[in-house]
N, CA and C of each residue as an Amber inpcrd file, in Angstrom:
protein
   546
 196.1700000  41.3480000  86.4470000 196.0130000  40.1280000  87.2270000
 196.9340000  40.1950000  88.4340000 196.4290000  39.8000000  89.5610000
 197.2090000  39.8440000  90.8000000 198.2400000  38.7270000  90.8440000
 199.3900000  39.0430000  91.4320000 200.4190000  38.0140000  91.5880000
 200.1810000  37.1850000  92.8460000 199.2390000  37.6080000  93.6590000
 198.9430000  36.8560000  94.8760000 198.1070000  35.6350000  94.5370000
 198.5340000  34.4450000  94.9570000 197.7290000  33.2560000  94.7000000
 196.4480000  33.3290000  95.5160000 195.4260000  32.7470000  95.0010000
 194.1350000  32.6030000  95.6740000 193.3430000  33.8930000  95.8020000
 193.8540000  35.0190000  95.3170000 193.1780000  36.2870000  95.5150000
 191.8050000  36.3060000  94.8500000 191.7120000  35.7970000  93.6440000
 190.4440000  35.8140000  92.9260000 189.7540000  34.4620000  92.9310000
 190.3120000  33.5210000  93.6470000 189.7440000  32.1770000  93.7010000
 188.5110000  32.1800000  94.6100000 187.4490000  31.4940000  94.2110000
 186.2670000  31.4230000  95.0730000 186.6110000  30.7270000  96.3920000
 185.8970000  31.1070000  97.4270000 186.1200000  30.5150000  98.7470000
 185.7610000  29.0360000  98.7140000 186.7250000  28.2100000  99.0340000
 186.5080000  26.7650000  99.0710000 187.4870000  26.1650000 100.0670000
 187.2880000  24.8960000 100.3810000 188.1920000  24.2030000 101.2900000
 189.6010000  24.1410000 100.7060000 189.7020000  23.8930000  99.4040000
 191.0190000  23.8590000  98.7580000 191.7130000  25.2230000  98.8330000
 190.9400000  26.2830000  98.6370000 191.5210000  27.6280000  98.7150000
 192.0310000  27.9030000 100.1320000 191.2670000  27.5030000 101.1350000
 191.6940000  27.7020000 102.5200000 192.9310000  26.8750000 102.8490000
 192.9930000  25.6470000 102.3280000 194.1690000  24.7970000 102.5550000
 195.4230000  25.4340000 101.9680000 195.2550000  26.1420000 100.8750000
 196.3890000  26.7960000 100.2270000 196.9730000  27.9400000 101.0450000
 196.2330000  28.4100000 102.0370000 196.7300000  29.4970000 102.8830000
 197.6840000  28.9970000 103.9680000 197.6880000  27.7080000 104.2170000
 198.5120000  27.1330000 105.2820000 199.9740000  27.0300000 104.8990000
 200.6540000  28.1580000 104.8370000 202.0710000  28.1850000 104.4700000
 202.8910000  28.6520000 105.6700000 204.2100000  28.5650000 105.5400000
 205.0930000  29.0700000 106.5950000 204.8990000  30.5760000 106.7720000
 204.7360000  31.2820000 105.6660000 204.5120000  32.7260000 105.7530000
 203.2230000  33.0330000 106.5050000 202.1810000  32.2700000 106.1980000
 200.9130000  32.4650000 106.8820000 201.0190000  32.1800000 108.3700000
 201.6730000  31.0870000 108.7110000 201.8500000  30.7270000 110.1170000
 202.6740000  31.7910000 110.8390000 203.7540000  32.2290000 110.2190000
 204.5960000  33.2630000 110.8260000 203.7860000  34.5430000 111.0510000
 202.9980000  34.9220000 110.0600000 202.2020000  36.1400000 110.1670000
 201.2110000  36.0550000 111.3200000 200.5320000  34.9270000 111.4550000
 199.5680000  34.7530000 112.5470000 200.2750000  34.7820000 113.9010000
 201.3560000  34.0230000 114.0430000 202.0650000  33.9710000 115.3220000
 202.6740000  35.3260000 115.6820000 203.3010000  35.9820000 114.7040000
 203.9090000  37.2790000 114.9870000 202.8400000  38.3390000 115.2580000
 201.7310000  38.2850000 114.5370000 200.6330000  39.2160000 114.7960000
 200.0720000  39.0490000 116.1960000 199.9470000  37.8030000 116.6310000
 199.4860000  37.5010000 117.9850000 200.4760000  38.0840000 119.0020000
 201.7610000  37.8630000 118.7770000 202.8020000  38.3900000 119.6670000
 202.7610000  39.9190000 119.7050000 202.6700000  40.5460000 118.5530000
 202.6350000  42.0080000 118.4850000 201.4030000  42.5520000 119.2090000
 200.2610000  41.9400000 118.9740000 199.0350000  42.3830000 119.6360000
 199.1190000  42.2710000 121.1510000 199.6240000  41.1410000 121.6290000
 199.7780000  40.9590000 123.0790000 200.7650000  41.9680000 123.6520000
 201.8540000  42.1960000 122.9370000 202.9100000  43.0890000 123.4090000
 202.4010000  44.5250000 123.5390000 201.4440000  44.8880000 122.7240000
 200.8520000  46.2240000 122.8110000 199.7160000  46.2460000 123.8300000
 198.8320000  45.2550000 123.7830000 197.6270000  45.2910000 124.6090000
 197.8950000  45.1610000 126.1070000 198.5870000  44.1190000 126.5260000
 198.7080000  43.8300000 127.9580000 199.3370000  44.9740000 128.7530000
 200.5210000  45.4520000 128.3910000 201.1230000  46.4960000 129.2230000
 200.4890000  47.8760000 129.0720000 200.0320000  48.2080000 127.8670000
 199.5940000  49.5740000 127.6160000 198.0870000  49.7880000 127.7180000
 197.3060000  48.7310000 127.6490000 195.8630000  48.8830000 127.7360000
 195.2590000  48.0310000 128.8480000 195.4600000  46.7100000 128.7680000
 194.8530000  45.8090000 129.7510000 195.2230000  46.1470000 131.1810000
 196.5060000  46.3260000 131.4500000 196.9570000  46.6170000 132.8120000
 196.4830000  47.9960000 133.2680000 196.4890000  48.9750000 132.3720000
 196.0600000  50.3320000 132.7280000 194.5640000  50.3530000 133.0340000
 193.7700000  49.6850000 132.2120000 192.3260000  49.6200000 132.4470000
 192.0460000  48.9380000 133.7780000 192.7150000  47.8220000 134.0400000
 192.5150000  47.0990000 135.3020000 192.9240000  47.9650000 136.4910000
 194.0180000  48.6930000 136.3800000 194.4940000  49.5430000 137.4770000
 193.4770000  50.6290000 137.8120000 192.8540000  51.1770000 136.7890000
 191.8670000  52.2450000 137.0000000 190.5260000  51.7120000 137.4930000
 190.1950000  50.4710000 137.1350000 188.8610000  49.9500000 137.4220000
 188.7620000  49.1400000 138.7120000 189.8650000  48.6060000 139.1910000
 189.8090000  47.6730000 140.3160000 190.4290000  48.2570000 141.5790000
 189.8990000  47.8390000 142.7400000 190.5740000  48.1830000 144.0000000
 191.9560000  47.5300000 144.0440000 192.8310000  48.0730000 144.8830000
 194.2320000  47.6500000 144.9240000 194.3910000  46.1390000 145.0850000
 193.6710000  45.5380000 146.0110000 193.8300000  44.0940000 146.2670000
 193.3940000  43.2660000 145.0580000 192.2770000  43.6400000 144.4370000
 191.8070000  42.9030000 143.2580000 192.7450000  43.1130000 142.0730000
 193.2370000  44.3310000 141.9180000 194.1930000  44.6090000 140.8440000
 195.4450000  43.7580000 141.0180000 195.9620000  43.7010000 142.2340000
 197.1640000  42.9010000 142.5050000 196.9120000  41.4240000 142.2180000
 195.7320000  40.9250000 142.6190000 195.4040000  39.5120000 142.3670000
 195.3060000  39.2420000 140.8630000 194.6960000  40.1650000 140.1310000
 194.5820000  40.0080000 138.6770000 195.9600000  40.0320000 138.0140000
 196.7980000  40.9780000 138.4030000 198.1430000  41.0670000 137.8300000
 198.9470000  39.8050000 138.1170000 198.7830000  39.2790000 139.3240000
 199.5070000  38.0700000 139.7260000 199.1490000  36.8860000 138.8240000
 197.9330000  36.8900000 138.2920000 197.4920000  35.7960000 137.4150000
 197.7430000  36.0740000 135.9350000 197.6190000  37.3160000 135.5070000
 197.7040000  37.5900000 134.0640000 199.1300000  37.7440000 133.5430000
 200.0080000  38.4040000 134.2920000 201.3550000  38.6400000 133.7700000
 202.1430000  37.3620000 133.5300000 202.0880000  36.3710000 134.4210000
 202.8130000  35.1300000 134.1020000 202.3240000  34.4760000 132.8080000
 201.0160000  34.5070000 132.5750000 200.4720000  33.9360000 131.3360000
 200.9600000  34.7530000 130.1390000 200.9350000  36.0680000 130.2740000
 201.4330000  36.9400000 129.2010000 202.8880000  36.6270000 128.8760000
 203.7340000  36.5620000 129.9040000 205.1570000  36.3100000 129.6600000
 205.3970000  34.9150000 129.1010000 204.6580000  33.9360000 129.5860000
 204.8280000  32.5670000 129.0860000 204.4150000  32.4810000 127.6180000
 203.2230000  32.9720000 127.3160000 202.7200000  32.8770000 125.9500000
 203.5600000  33.7120000 124.9860000 203.9360000  34.9160000 125.3900000
 204.7390000  35.7380000 124.4840000 206.1450000  35.1630000 124.3070000
 206.6800000  34.4990000 125.3300000 207.9820000  33.8250000 125.1830000
 207.8890000  32.6990000 124.1660000 206.8330000  31.9080000 124.2760000
 206.6440000  30.7800000 123.3560000 206.4130000  31.2890000 121.9300000
 205.5820000  32.3250000 121.7790000 205.3280000  32.8830000 120.4440000
 206.6050000  33.4530000 119.8330000 207.3790000  34.1690000 120.6290000
 208.6300000  34.7370000 120.1310000 209.6070000  33.6360000 119.7280000
 209.7110000  32.5960000 120.5480000 210.5990000  31.4680000 120.2190000
 210.1200000  30.7530000 118.9560000 208.7990000  30.6000000 118.8080000
 208.2580000  29.9580000 117.6050000 208.5720000  30.7940000 116.3590000
 208.4520000  32.1070000 116.4790000 208.7820000  32.9800000 115.3460000
 210.2580000  32.8670000 114.9860000 211.1190000  32.8070000 115.9920000
 212.5500000  32.6270000 115.7160000 212.7770000  31.2990000 115.0080000
 212.1010000  30.2470000 115.4800000 212.2430000  28.9360000 114.8460000
 211.8040000  28.9500000 113.3940000 210.6630000  29.5760000 113.1100000
 210.1790000  29.6620000 111.7270000 211.1110000  30.5010000 110.8610000
 211.5790000  31.6050000 111.4180000 212.4960000  32.4590000 110.6660000
 213.7890000  31.7080000 110.3610000 214.3000000  30.9790000 111.3410000
 215.5270000  30.2040000 111.1400000 215.2980000  29.0820000 110.1280000
 214.1200000  28.4580000 110.1690000 213.7930000  27.3910000 109.2180000
 213.8090000  27.9290000 107.7870000 213.2470000  29.1290000 107.6100000
 213.1900000  29.7260000 106.2730000 214.5330000  30.3200000 105.8490000
 215.2700000  30.8850000 106.7990000 216.5430000  31.5540000 106.5030000
 217.5680000  31.1870000 107.5730000 218.2380000  30.0420000 107.4430000
 219.1720000  29.5930000 108.4850000 220.2600000  30.6040000 108.8480000
 220.6610000  31.4470000 107.9480000 221.7100000  32.4230000 108.2390000
 221.2450000  33.6220000 109.0450000 219.9470000  33.7260000 109.2920000
 219.4190000  34.9110000 109.9590000 219.9410000  35.0460000 111.3890000
 220.2480000  33.9560000 112.0390000 220.7340000  34.0350000 113.4150000
 222.1470000  34.5950000 113.4990000 222.8530000  34.6360000 112.3710000
 224.1850000  35.2420000 112.3630000 224.1020000  36.7570000 112.5210000
 222.9490000  37.3070000 112.2290000 222.7710000  38.7610000 112.2900000
 221.6020000  39.1210000 113.2010000 221.6030000  38.5770000 114.4110000
 220.4950000  38.8310000 115.3260000 220.3250000  40.3050000 115.6720000
 221.3740000  41.0820000 115.5630000 221.2570000  42.4940000 115.8870000
 220.7670000  43.3270000 114.7120000 220.4670000  42.6830000 113.5890000
 219.9020000  43.4040000 112.4520000 218.3990000  43.5610000 112.6640000
 217.8020000  44.4910000 111.9250000 216.3510000  44.6520000 112.0200000
 215.6180000  43.4110000 111.5360000 216.2450000  42.6520000 110.6330000
 215.6050000  41.4560000 110.0810000 215.2400000  40.4790000 111.1870000
 216.1590000  40.2160000 112.0860000 215.9080000  39.2510000 113.1530000
 215.9150000  39.9050000 114.5230000 216.4140000  41.1230000 114.6060000
 216.5890000  41.7680000 115.9010000 215.3190000  41.9100000 116.7110000
 214.1970000  42.0890000 116.0380000 212.9420000  42.2120000 116.7640000
 212.6140000  40.9840000 117.5750000 213.1900000  39.8870000 117.1750000
 212.8970000  38.6510000 117.8880000 213.8270000  38.4420000 119.0800000
 214.7640000  39.3600000 119.2910000 215.5930000  39.2950000 120.4930000
 214.7460000  39.4490000 121.7490000 213.5210000  39.8920000 121.5640000
 212.6120000  40.0420000 122.6960000 212.4450000  38.7380000 123.4600000
 212.7300000  37.6120000 122.8060000 212.5490000  36.3250000 123.4770000
 213.3700000  36.2590000 124.7630000 214.5560000  36.8250000 124.7700000
 215.3930000  36.8050000 125.9720000 214.7710000  37.5650000 127.1250000
 214.2690000  38.7650000 126.8460000 213.6690000  39.5550000 127.9190000
 212.3470000  38.9540000 128.3740000 211.6080000  38.3670000 127.4410000
 210.3410000  37.7450000 127.8160000 210.5650000  36.5160000 128.6910000
 211.5380000  35.6810000 128.3040000 211.8590000  34.5180000 129.1310000
 212.3750000  34.9530000 130.5020000 213.1920000  36.0120000 130.5560000
 213.6970000  36.5060000 131.8440000 212.5480000  36.9560000 132.7370000
 211.5720000  37.6390000 132.1550000 210.4120000  38.0590000 132.9360000
 209.5810000  36.8660000 133.3910000 209.4160000  35.9020000 132.5180000
 208.5980000  34.7370000 132.8350000 209.2530000  33.8680000 133.9130000
 210.5420000  33.5900000 133.7480000 211.1930000  32.5960000 134.6010000
 211.9260000  33.1780000 135.8080000 212.3170000  34.4490000 135.7660000
 213.1240000  35.0060000 136.8570000 212.4340000  36.2000000 137.5200000
 212.2300000  37.2650000 136.7610000 211.7540000  38.5140000 137.3500000
 210.3160000  38.4280000 137.8550000 209.4360000  37.7910000 137.0940000
 208.0450000  37.6370000 137.5320000 207.9300000  36.8860000 138.8500000
 208.5330000  35.6990000 138.9550000 208.4830000  34.9920000 140.2380000
 209.1230000  35.7820000 141.3880000 210.1740000  36.5490000 141.0990000
 210.7980000  37.3620000 142.1600000 209.8280000  38.4200000 142.6750000
 209.1140000  39.0910000 141.7750000 208.1650000  40.1110000 142.2160000
 207.0370000  39.4850000 143.0170000 206.5700000  38.3190000 142.5950000
 205.5060000  37.6340000 143.3400000 205.9710000  37.2700000 144.7470000
 207.1900000  36.7460000 144.8640000 207.7210000  36.3870000 146.1900000
 207.8520000  37.6200000 147.0860000 208.3090000  38.7160000 146.5190000
 208.4680000  39.9300000 147.3200000 207.1210000  40.4840000 147.7760000
 206.1160000  40.4430000 146.9300000 204.7900000  40.9070000 147.3420000
 204.1990000  39.9960000 148.4120000 204.4030000  38.6940000 148.2680000
 203.9420000  37.7500000 149.2870000 204.6510000  38.0270000 150.6120000
 205.9480000  38.3000000 150.5400000 206.7230000  38.6090000 151.7460000
 206.1930000  39.8850000 152.4050000 205.8800000  40.8890000 151.6040000
 205.3230000  42.1300000 152.1520000 203.9920000  41.8750000 152.8410000
 203.1090000  41.1160000 152.1810000 201.8080000  40.8140000 152.7740000
 201.9570000  40.0450000 154.0780000 202.8920000  39.0990000 154.1200000
 203.1330000  38.3180000 155.3340000 203.6190000  39.2230000 156.4610000
 204.5210000  40.1390000 156.1560000 205.0100000  41.0770000 157.1690000
 203.8840000  41.9700000 157.6870000 203.0570000  42.4620000 156.7710000
 201.9550000  43.3310000 157.1820000 200.9670000  42.5910000 158.0710000
 200.6530000  41.3560000 157.7150000 199.7220000  40.5660000 158.5300000
 200.3360000  40.2300000 159.8800000 201.6330000  39.9650000 159.8990000
 202.3240000  39.6640000 161.1530000 202.3110000  40.8410000 162.1060000
 202.3070000  42.0330000 161.5720000 202.2600000  43.2350000 162.3960000
 200.8210000  43.6550000 162.6580000 199.8790000  42.9050000 162.0820000
 198.4440000  43.1500000 162.2460000 198.0690000  44.6030000 161.9240000
 198.6240000  45.0810000 160.8640000 198.3220000  46.4290000 160.3940000
 197.9020000  46.3530000 158.9360000 197.3330000  47.4170000 158.4590000
 196.8940000  47.4710000 157.0730000 198.0110000  47.8690000 156.1410000
 197.6300000  48.3130000 154.9490000 198.6250000  48.6800000 153.9410000
 199.4860000  49.8860000 154.3340000 199.1140000  50.5890000 155.4090000
 199.8780000  51.7670000 155.8230000 201.0980000  51.4050000 156.6630000
 201.4110000  50.1400000 156.7800000 202.5340000  49.7000000 157.6060000
 203.8050000  50.4280000 157.1720000 204.5260000  50.9600000 158.1340000
 205.7370000  51.7140000 157.8240000 206.9710000  51.0980000 158.4560000
 206.9150000  49.8320000 158.7650000 208.0580000  49.2150000 159.4300000
 209.2690000  49.1800000 158.5000000 210.4250000  49.0770000 159.0950000
 211.6790000  49.0210000 158.3480000 211.7070000  47.7920000 157.4460000
 211.2160000  46.6560000 157.9470000 211.2300000  45.4110000 157.1670000
 210.3610000  45.5370000 155.9150000 209.1660000  46.1180000 156.0740000
 208.2680000  46.2770000 154.9260000 208.8780000  47.2460000 153.9120000
 209.4740000  48.3180000 154.3980000 210.1140000  49.2790000 153.4890000
 211.2580000  48.6250000 152.7180000 212.0190000  47.7660000 153.3860000
 213.1340000  47.0820000 152.7140000 212.6190000  46.1410000 151.6280000
 211.5460000  45.4160000 151.9320000 210.9590000  44.5050000 150.9360000
 210.4250000  45.3070000 149.7540000 209.7580000  46.4180000 150.0350000
 209.2030000  47.2290000 148.9520000 210.3040000  47.8700000 148.1040000
 211.4190000  48.2090000 148.7210000 212.5420000  48.7570000 147.9600000
 213.0740000  47.7110000 146.9830000 213.2150000  46.4600000 147.4450000
 213.6620000  45.3790000 146.5560000 212.6230000  45.1280000 145.4690000
 211.3310000  45.1470000 145.8590000 210.2610000  44.9370000 144.8810000
 210.3140000  46.0040000 143.7880000 210.4520000  47.2590000 144.1840000
 210.4650000  48.3400000 143.1960000 211.6500000  48.1940000 142.2390000
 212.7820000  47.7480000 142.7410000 213.9490000  47.5470000 141.8880000
 213.6810000  46.4340000 140.8790000 213.1990000  45.2770000 141.3640000
 212.9270000  44.1380000 140.4710000 211.8190000  44.5020000 139.4880000
 210.7800000  45.1740000 139.9730000 209.6770000  45.5800000 139.1010000
 210.1720000  46.5500000 138.0280000 211.0750000  47.4540000 138.3890000
 211.6500000  48.3820000 137.4160000 212.4460000  47.6630000 136.3380000
 213.2490000  46.6860000 136.7430000 214.0190000  45.8970000 135.7700000
 213.0660000  45.1220000 134.8620000 212.0200000  44.5500000 135.4550000
 211.0270000  43.8010000 134.6790000 210.3290000  44.7140000 133.6710000
 209.9470000  45.9030000 134.1110000 209.2860000  46.8570000 133.2120000
 210.2170000  47.2860000 132.0860000 211.4690000  47.5130000 132.4110000
 212.4530000  47.8910000 131.3930000 212.6550000  46.7580000 130.3830000
 212.7330000  45.5300000 130.8730000 212.8750000  44.3760000 129.9780000
 211.6510000  44.2490000 129.0740000 210.4650000  44.4750000 129.6380000
 209.2470000  44.3880000 128.8410000 209.1850000  45.5200000 127.8140000
 209.6660000  46.6900000 128.1840000 209.7150000  47.8080000 127.2450000
 210.6830000  47.5020000 126.1010000 211.8130000  46.8850000 126.4150000
 212.7520000  46.4660000 125.3720000 212.0710000  45.4760000 124.4290000
 211.3410000  44.5070000 124.9890000 210.6340000  43.5260000 124.1540000
 209.6410000  44.2400000 123.2400000 208.9090000  45.2060000 123.7850000
 207.9450000  45.9650000 122.9950000 208.6320000  46.6630000 121.8170000
 209.7090000  47.4010000 122.0900000 210.4090000  48.1140000 121.0200000
 211.0100000  47.1520000 120.0010000 211.5260000  46.0250000 120.4650000
 212.1180000  45.0430000 119.5540000 211.0590000  44.4440000 118.6320000
 209.9070000  44.0990000 119.1860000 208.8300000  43.5040000 118.3790000
 208.2810000  44.5330000 117.3910000 208.0810000  45.7630000 117.8360000
 207.5810000  46.8100000 116.9350000 208.6000000  47.0970000 115.8280000
 209.8840000  47.1410000 116.1600000 210.9150000  47.3650000 115.1350000
 210.8850000  46.2530000 114.0930000 210.7110000  45.0190000 114.5440000
 210.6420000  43.8940000 113.6080000 209.3860000  44.0040000 112.7360000
 208.2710000  44.4070000 113.3400000 207.0340000  44.5810000 112.5720000
 207.2050000  45.6650000 111.5070000 207.8420000  46.7680000 111.8680000
 208.0830000  47.8330000 110.8920000 209.0120000  47.3590000 109.7830000
 209.9980000  46.5440000 110.1380000 210.8980000  45.9880000 109.1290000
 210.1170000  45.0950000 108.1660000 209.2730000  44.2320000 108.7030000
 208.4680000  43.3390000 107.8570000 207.5780000  44.1650000 106.9270000
 206.9810000  45.2330000 107.4650000 206.1360000  46.0920000 106.6430000
 206.8950000  46.7400000 105.4990000 208.1500000  47.0570000 105.7210000
 208.9630000  47.7110000 104.6980000 209.5870000  46.7110000 103.7250000
 210.1780000  45.6380000 104.2460000 210.9820000  44.7300000 103.4190000
 210.2500000  43.4580000 103.0140000 209.1400000  43.1730000 103.6220000
 208.4420000  41.9260000 103.3360000 208.8460000  40.8290000 104.3020000
 208.1330000  39.7330000 104.2430000 208.3220000  38.6730000 105.2300000
 209.5460000  37.8250000 104.9450000 209.5420000  37.0880000 103.8460000
 210.6660000  36.1870000 103.5430000 211.1660000  36.4360000 102.1410000
């Protein structure tokens, strides 16, 4: 006989209601976070980059990344809240694998609230400079090069922060797979 409740129970409304636990909610939210953390940077953005012209790709990225960072920040914060609700002492050991994967919330919030808007402003500034010089994307002016240098630096920091979030979330997922949820 299985120790899992509801495993052999016929499908019914009562059986479905029994699935609504903190563990179930955490699993859904964390699974959503893990899926987004893998899909957006490693598949969605790469597919869009290969399929779209530069201007359309830039417009798509300008719309999708803020949503990604906002939603993943909220999901990560919700997971931390649920984990803390179930195990209040877990925040004392944030650098452990048990809770460490959720440290991604800091890098995700930084990308959402600071780095993402900075990259958008720098790209807008570059476009404004290019239009002011009435030239295309081949503009080689000193001002455009300076803006692009700042953009590349901020974009690099943003990418590094997102990579940290990815590794942190995957490490937490591997920990859950090994040690169990709660």
